[in-house]
N, CA, C and O atoms as CSV, one atom per row, in Angstrom:
chain,resi,resn,atom,element,x,y,z
A,1,MET,N,N,-1.821,-57.187,-32.915
A,1,MET,CA,C,-3.213,-57.060,-32.544
A,1,MET,C,C,-3.321,-56.558,-31.109
A,1,MET,O,O,-4.081,-55.630,-30.829
A,2,LEU,N,N,-2.571,-57.162,-30.207
A,2,LEU,CA,C,-2.662,-56.775,-28.802
A,2,LEU,C,C,-2.185,-55.347,-28.591
A,2,LEU,O,O,-2.752,-54.628,-27.767
A,3,THR,N,N,-1.168,-54.922,-29.307
A,3,THR,CA,C,-0.668,-53.557,-29.176
A,3,THR,C,C,-1.740,-52.558,-29.598
A,3,THR,O,O,-1.908,-51.521,-28.955
A,4,SER,N,N,-2.456,-52.856,-30.659
A,4,SER,CA,C,-3.480,-51.919,-31.132
A,4,SER,C,C,-4.610,-51.757,-30.125
A,4,SER,O,O,-5.243,-50.702,-30.074
A,5,LEU,N,N,-4.871,-52.781,-29.328
A,5,LEU,CA,C,-5.938,-52.687,-28.333
A,5,LEU,C,C,-5.524,-51.880,-27.102
A,5,LEU,O,O,-6.367,-51.564,-26.263
A,6,GLN,N,N,-4.241,-51.544,-26.985
A,6,GLN,CA,C,-3.757,-50.775,-25.847
A,6,GLN,C,C,-3.678,-49.274,-26.150
A,6,GLN,O,O,-3.168,-48.508,-25.333
A,7,ALA,N,N,-4.166,-48.860,-27.285
A,7,ALA,CA,C,-4.112,-47.451,-27.677
A,7,ALA,C,C,-5.005,-46.608,-26.769
A,7,ALA,O,O,-5.935,-47.117,-26.142
A,8,ASP,N,N,-4.705,-45.307,-26.711
A,8,ASP,CA,C,-5.479,-44.392,-25.878
A,8,ASP,C,C,-6.889,-44.161,-26.417
A,8,ASP,O,O,-7.816,-43.910,-25.646
A,9,VAL,N,N,-7.052,-44.243,-27.727
A,9,VAL,CA,C,-8.339,-43.957,-28.351
A,9,VAL,C,C,-8.844,-45.216,-29.045
A,9,VAL,O,O,-8.128,-45.829,-29.837
A,10,ALA,N,N,-10.056,-45.588,-28.748
A,10,ALA,CA,C,-10.673,-46.730,-29.417
A,10,ALA,C,C,-11.722,-46.206,-30.385
A,10,ALA,O,O,-12.578,-45.405,-30.010
A,11,GLU,N,N,-11.654,-46.649,-31.599
A,11,GLU,CA,C,-12.628,-46.241,-32.610
A,11,GLU,C,C,-13.619,-47.377,-32.816
A,11,GLU,O,O,-13.234,-48.543,-32.891
A,12,TYR,N,N,-14.880,-47.034,-32.906
A,12,TYR,CA,C,-15.913,-48.023,-33.130
A,12,TYR,C,C,-16.567,-47.757,-34.469
A,12,TYR,O,O,-16.866,-46.606,-34.788
A,13,PRO,N,N,-16.795,-48.789,-35.256
A,13,PRO,CA,C,-17.456,-48.566,-36.535
A,13,PRO,C,C,-18.879,-48.060,-36.301
A,13,PRO,O,O,-19.605,-48.631,-35.487
A,14,PRO,N,N,-19.289,-47.005,-36.996
A,14,PRO,CA,C,-20.624,-46.437,-36.779
A,14,PRO,C,C,-21.710,-47.207,-37.530
A,14,PRO,O,O,-22.423,-46.645,-38.361
A,15,ILE,N,N,-21.822,-48.490,-37.228
A,15,ILE,CA,C,-22.837,-49.321,-37.853
A,15,ILE,C,C,-23.540,-50.133,-36.772
A,15,ILE,O,O,-23.000,-50.359,-35.689
A,16,LYS,N,N,-24.740,-50.560,-37.086
A,16,LYS,CA,C,-25.505,-51.287,-36.071
A,16,LYS,C,C,-24.927,-52.662,-35.761
A,16,LYS,O,O,-25.215,-53.229,-34.707
A,17,GLU,N,N,-24.114,-53.205,-36.667
A,17,GLU,CA,C,-23.518,-54.516,-36.445
A,17,GLU,C,C,-22.187,-54.436,-35.700
A,17,GLU,O,O,-21.476,-55.438,-35.623
A,18,ALA,N,N,-21.833,-53.283,-35.153
A,18,ALA,CA,C,-20.542,-53.105,-34.474
A,18,ALA,C,C,-20.343,-54.131,-33.361
A,18,ALA,O,O,-19.233,-54.624,-33.163
A,19,GLU,N,N,-21.403,-54.451,-32.641
A,19,GLU,CA,C,-21.270,-55.423,-31.551
A,19,GLU,C,C,-20.817,-56.784,-32.075
A,19,GLU,O,O,-20.008,-57.458,-31.437
A,20,GLN,N,N,-21.334,-57.186,-33.227
A,20,GLN,CA,C,-20.923,-58.468,-33.804
A,20,GLN,C,C,-19.441,-58.437,-34.197
A,20,GLN,O,O,-18.730,-59.427,-34.026
A,21,ILE,N,N,-18.987,-57.314,-34.716
A,21,ILE,CA,C,-17.575,-57.183,-35.086
A,21,ILE,C,C,-16.712,-57.224,-33.833
A,21,ILE,O,O,-15.640,-57.830,-33.843
A,22,HIS,N,N,-17.161,-56.590,-32.758
A,22,HIS,CA,C,-16.408,-56.619,-31.501
A,22,HIS,C,C,-16.300,-58.038,-30.960
A,22,HIS,O,O,-15.250,-58.427,-30.447
A,23,ILE,N,N,-17.353,-58.799,-31.066
A,23,ILE,CA,C,-17.313,-60.186,-30.612
A,23,ILE,C,C,-16.278,-60.967,-31.418
A,23,ILE,O,O,-15.546,-61.787,-30.863
A,24,MET,N,N,-16.215,-60.714,-32.725
A,24,MET,CA,C,-15.199,-61.366,-33.556
A,24,MET,C,C,-13.796,-60.988,-33.076
A,24,MET,O,O,-12.909,-61.838,-33.004
A,25,ILE,N,N,-13.603,-59.713,-32.750
A,25,ILE,CA,C,-12.300,-59.247,-32.251
A,25,ILE,C,C,-11.980,-59.958,-30.941
A,25,ILE,O,O,-10.882,-60.491,-30.777
A,26,TYR,N,N,-12.923,-59.971,-30.013
A,26,TYR,CA,C,-12.686,-60.584,-28.704
A,26,TYR,C,C,-12.342,-62.063,-28.846
A,26,TYR,O,O,-11.453,-62.568,-28.162
A,27,ASP,N,N,-13.051,-62.754,-29.738
A,27,ASP,CA,C,-12.786,-64.179,-29.939
A,27,ASP,C,C,-11.363,-64.415,-30.433
A,27,ASP,O,O,-10.677,-65.319,-29.954
A,28,GLU,N,N,-10.923,-63.605,-31.386
A,28,GLU,CA,C,-9.581,-63.793,-31.943
A,28,GLU,C,C,-8.490,-63.376,-30.951
A,28,GLU,O,O,-7.454,-64.035,-30.860
A,29,VAL,N,N,-8.713,-62.297,-30.217
A,29,VAL,CA,C,-7.738,-61.878,-29.207
A,29,VAL,C,C,-7.651,-62.935,-28.115
A,29,VAL,O,O,-6.556,-63.267,-27.662
A,30,ASN,N,N,-8.786,-63.464,-27.691
A,30,ASN,CA,C,-8.795,-64.503,-26.666
A,30,ASN,C,C,-8.007,-65.731,-27.133
A,30,ASN,O,O,-7.242,-66.313,-26.364
A,31,ALA,N,N,-8.197,-66.118,-28.387
A,31,ALA,CA,C,-7.458,-67.272,-28.918
A,31,ALA,C,C,-5.960,-66.999,-28.936
A,31,ALA,O,O,-5.161,-67.894,-28.659
A,32,ALA,N,N,-5.573,-65.761,-29.264
A,32,ALA,CA,C,-4.147,-65.417,-29.289
A,32,ALA,C,C,-3.567,-65.394,-27.873
A,32,ALA,O,O,-2.462,-65.890,-27.652
A,33,VAL,N,N,-4.290,-64.834,-26.927
A,33,VAL,CA,C,-3.809,-64.767,-25.545
A,33,VAL,C,C,-3.707,-66.168,-24.939
A,33,VAL,O,O,-2.796,-66.450,-24.161
A,34,ALA,N,N,-4.636,-67.030,-25.298
A,34,ALA,CA,C,-4.623,-68.404,-24.799
A,34,ALA,C,C,-3.619,-69.279,-25.550
A,34,ALA,O,O,-3.475,-70.468,-25.267
A,35,LYS,N,N,-2.934,-68.669,-26.506
A,35,LYS,CA,C,-1.923,-69.365,-27.317
A,35,LYS,C,C,-2.518,-70.491,-28.161
A,35,LYS,O,O,-1.825,-71.447,-28.509
A,36,ILE,N,N,-3.799,-70.372,-28.485
A,36,ILE,CA,C,-4.442,-71.299,-29.414
A,36,ILE,C,C,-4.026,-70.922,-30.838
A,36,ILE,O,O,-3.880,-71.778,-31.710
A,37,LYS,N,N,-3.839,-69.612,-31.047
A,37,LYS,CA,C,-3.396,-69.075,-32.331
A,37,LYS,C,C,-2.278,-68.088,-32.054
A,37,LYS,O,O,-2.137,-67.582,-30.941
A,38,THR,N,N,-1.493,-67.827,-33.073
A,38,THR,CA,C,-0.527,-66.742,-32.939
A,38,THR,C,C,-1.281,-65.428,-33.106
A,38,THR,O,O,-2.366,-65.418,-33.688
A,39,PRO,N,N,-0.734,-64.315,-32.610
A,39,PRO,CA,C,-1.397,-63.028,-32.842
A,39,PRO,C,C,-1.590,-62.748,-34.333
A,39,PRO,O,O,-2.610,-62.190,-34.737
A,40,GLU,N,N,-0.614,-63.134,-35.141
A,40,GLU,CA,C,-0.728,-62.926,-36.588
A,40,GLU,C,C,-1.874,-63.741,-37.180
A,40,GLU,O,O,-2.609,-63.255,-38.039
A,41,GLN,N,N,-2.022,-64.983,-36.716
A,41,GLN,CA,C,-3.118,-65.823,-37.205
A,41,GLN,C,C,-4.463,-65.270,-36.746
A,41,GLN,O,O,-5.429,-65.277,-37.508
A,42,GLY,N,N,-4.531,-64.792,-35.505
A,42,GLY,CA,C,-5.774,-64.187,-35.014
A,42,GLY,C,C,-6.162,-62.962,-35.819
A,42,GLY,O,O,-7.334,-62.781,-36.151
A,43,ALA,N,N,-5.185,-62.113,-36.138
A,43,ALA,CA,C,-5.462,-60.912,-36.941
A,43,ALA,C,C,-5.907,-61.302,-38.343
A,43,ALA,O,O,-6.838,-60.712,-38.893
A,44,SER,N,N,-5.242,-62.294,-38.918
A,44,SER,CA,C,-5.594,-62.750,-40.258
A,44,SER,C,C,-7.001,-63.349,-40.284
A,44,SER,O,O,-7.787,-63.067,-41.189
A,45,ASP,N,N,-7.306,-64.168,-39.296
A,45,ASP,CA,C,-8.634,-64.782,-39.224
A,45,ASP,C,C,-9.718,-63.732,-39.018
A,45,ASP,O,O,-10.795,-63.820,-39.608
A,46,HIS,N,N,-9.430,-62.735,-38.176
A,46,HIS,CA,C,-10.407,-61.670,-37.955
A,46,HIS,C,C,-10.656,-60.900,-39.243
A,46,HIS,O,O,-11.802,-60.611,-39.586
A,47,GLN,N,N,-9.592,-60.568,-39.952
A,47,GLN,CA,C,-9.736,-59.838,-41.218
A,47,GLN,C,C,-10.598,-60.631,-42.202
A,47,GLN,O,O,-11.475,-60.075,-42.862
A,48,ARG,N,N,-10.338,-61.928,-42.291
A,48,ARG,CA,C,-11.111,-62.778,-43.194
A,48,ARG,C,C,-12.595,-62.804,-42.796
A,48,ARG,O,O,-13.473,-62.731,-43.655
A,49,LYS,N,N,-12.865,-62.907,-41.489
A,49,LYS,CA,C,-14.255,-62.928,-41.011
A,49,LYS,C,C,-14.979,-61.619,-41.328
A,49,LYS,O,O,-16.127,-61.631,-41.772
A,50,VAL,N,N,-14.303,-60.494,-41.098
A,50,VAL,CA,C,-14.930,-59.197,-41.359
A,50,VAL,C,C,-15.152,-59.008,-42.856
A,50,VAL,O,O,-16.193,-58.495,-43.268
A,51,GLU,N,N,-14.180,-59.419,-43.676
A,51,GLU,CA,C,-14.335,-59.293,-45.124
A,51,GLU,C,C,-15.470,-60.169,-45.650
A,51,GLU,O,O,-16.051,-59.863,-46.691
A,52,SER,N,N,-15.787,-61.237,-44.953
A,52,SER,CA,C,-16.918,-62.074,-45.325
A,52,SER,C,C,-18.232,-61.509,-44.782
A,52,SER,O,O,-19.263,-61.566,-45.452
A,53,PHE,N,N,-18.189,-60.969,-43.574
A,53,PHE,CA,C,-19.380,-60.464,-42.879
A,53,PHE,C,C,-19.927,-59.177,-43.515
A,53,PHE,O,O,-21.132,-59.049,-43.736
A,54,MET,N,N,-19.030,-58.230,-43.804
A,54,MET,CA,C,-19.473,-56.911,-44.249
A,54,MET,C,C,-20.239,-56.923,-45.584
A,54,MET,O,O,-21.250,-56.228,-45.687
A,55,PRO,N,N,-19.814,-57.669,-46.601
A,55,PRO,CA,C,-20.612,-57.692,-47.833
A,55,PRO,C,C,-22.005,-58.284,-47.608
A,55,PRO,O,O,-22.976,-57.836,-48.217
A,56,ARG,N,N,-22.104,-59.286,-46.738
A,56,ARG,CA,C,-23.421,-59.879,-46.461
A,56,ARG,C,C,-24.373,-58.859,-45.867
A,56,ARG,O,O,-25.588,-58.959,-46.039
A,57,ARG,N,N,-23.812,-57.866,-45.159
A,57,ARG,CA,C,-24.641,-56.822,-44.551
A,57,ARG,C,C,-24.797,-55.603,-45.460
A,57,ARG,O,O,-25.445,-54.624,-45.091
A,58,GLY,N,N,-24.197,-55.670,-46.653
A,58,GLY,CA,C,-24.361,-54.598,-47.619
A,58,GLY,C,C,-23.394,-53.440,-47.456
A,58,GLY,O,O,-23.608,-52.385,-48.055
A,59,TYR,N,N,-22.328,-53.598,-46.661
A,59,TYR,CA,C,-21.387,-52.501,-46.436
A,59,TYR,C,C,-20.217,-52.491,-47.402
A,59,TYR,O,O,-19.674,-51.428,-47.700
A,60,LEU,N,N,-19.822,-53.647,-47.892
A,60,LEU,CA,C,-18.713,-53.735,-48.840
A,60,LEU,C,C,-19.192,-54.478,-50.072
A,60,LEU,O,O,-19.999,-55.405,-49.989
A,61,LYS,N,N,-18.686,-54.058,-51.198
A,61,LYS,CA,C,-19.021,-54.766,-52.427
A,61,LYS,C,C,-17.936,-55.798,-52.700
A,61,LYS,O,O,-16.746,-55.524,-52.545
A,62,SER,N,N,-18.358,-56.968,-53.100
A,62,SER,CA,C,-17.410,-58.053,-53.384
A,62,SER,C,C,-16.694,-57.825,-54.687
A,62,SER,O,O,-15.860,-58.639,-55.084
C-alpha cells in the first residue's frame, strides 16, 4: 500500500464521492504507519470498505 502511494502519478476516481474514498485510504494508511494494522490488513480493510461503499452509491452492482 505504501509503495503505491509513492508513485509519480496519482489517479483519482472521477466520481463525486472521491473525497470519501480518499479519507478511507488515509485512515488505513495511517493505521498501517502507526503499526495498528499491518499494511496487508490495511489494504484488505480498505478494499472491503470500498466494495461496500460503491454499491450503496450505485457504482457497482452486488
